[in-house]
C-alpha positions, 0 to 999 in steps of 0.5 A: 575510727575507720578499719585499716585495710588488709593491704596496709596491715601487710605493708606494716607486717613486711617491715616487722621482721626488723625488730621483735614484735607481737603478732596481731591477727585480724578478723579479715585474715591479715596479720600485723607485727608490732609492739602493743604499747597500751590497751584502751576500752575500745582499741589497742595502741600499737607501734609498728616498724615502717622502715629501719629507722622509723616507727609509727604508732597506730590505734587498732579497734578491738572489734577488728582484732581476732587475737594477739600473740605475744612476742616469744621472748623466750625464743629470742633469749634462747637464740643467744644462749644456744651459741654457748655450746659447743664450747671452744677449746681451752676455756677456763673454769671461770668462762665455764661458770659464766656460760653456766650462769647465763643458761641458768638465768634463762631457765629461771626467767622462762621457767614455763618455756617449752625450750627448757628441755633444750636449755637443760641439755646445754646446761648438762654439756657445760656442767660435764665439761666444767667438772673435767676442767675443775679437776685439772682437765681441758678441752683441746681439738674438740675433745675433753681430756681428763686430768689423768690423761693430761698429766700422762701426756703433759709435755707433748700435749702442752707443746701441741697447745702452744703450737695451736696458738701460733696457727690460730693467731696467724690464721686470724691475721695477727702476725705479731701475736703469732710470732710471740706464740712461736717464740713461746713454743720454741723456747719451751718445746723445741724438742717436741714434734709439735715444734717441728710440725709448725716450723714450715707454717712459721717460716711462711708467716715470717716471710709474708710478714717481712714482705709486708714490713718491707713495703711499709718501710719503702713507702714510709717517707712518702706517707709521712710527707703526704700526711704533712701535706694533708695537714697543711691543706685543712683548716687551721683549727682542724689542723691543730686538733688533728695534730693533737690527736696524732700526738696522743696516739703516738704517745700511747703507742710509745707507752705501749712499746715501753711496757713491752720492752720492760716485760722483755716482749721479743716482737714489738707491736707495730705501727705503720707510722713509726719506723724504728719498731718496724726496723727492729722486727725486720732484723729479727725476722731476717735472723729467725728465717735464716735460723729456721732454714739452717735447722737440722731436725735430726739434731733435735732430741725426741722430747715427746718420747723422752717424756712418755718413756719417763712417765711410763717407767715412773708410773708403771708400777713399783720402781726403785730410786735408781731406775727413776733417776735414770729415767729422769736423766734421759728426760734431761738429756732430751732438753725437757724444761725444768718444770716438766722435769720437776713433774717427773721427779715428784714420781721418784720414790724417796728411797 
């Protein structure tokens, strides 16, 4: 069989970056990227990527081959696991364990890899953070917070976390989820600085969402007529199939709404082809926007301070029951939720 020309080899090599491959170094100085699928007495059978969708199989005489450098599978696998660190905020213990298992799997499969040191570094980061989470801590704003620190700042810290979920969902373009997160923040952390700091963001999000819904409602009838006209223009068989698909989608959406109603979800999932949920959300938004505009921050108690003061009194050394009860009374006056009051009560001496 005639030897492949260097120019031909370079042509195949140009396409090789489309998929992982072995590197075949030729005696004439050229290189070929491909997958060695078999070896015969006098030649190799190599699959090369000719285009994005076409692979060709070639026979290469062994006399023309200087060496074959096998595909570095460990490097490819490491590209995946290296994205596991740095970790995002608020990972659960289960998620840490999942990520740790991936790194350990890499180390077991590629026990001779030069990348083991880097994998070990990833594993150490995950292990250190996992231990903090296992003990009741968490990661927030890129920092690991020990369980003791988390407990000491429970109310203001949890309020900040709740507020971050509003902003994260809003920035991700999911206003419904952002509004649900806002409702959770408002219902539990209305006395927090995080609530006040997020108020402006929530107002802007509500105004923008209301405008979007108003546009959808204004075009609703025209869109429904256009859909019917479009159905009338297509083949009868396709029309029936499309109508069934629309009906199935509608039934699934209505089932979702029913479940949300059963779970007392305030902000329903919206669908531009269903008018009533949009009307409900429009009314809710108008009410919420008006309420936020009238909100007077000076009338909101400082819940963060109330928590910090009570915690300081109850954990600052020996404290009698009367002093502890007074600290908790002040926390109640600041409208701290019952579960946070319970945390403080647990610190009050029995006598």
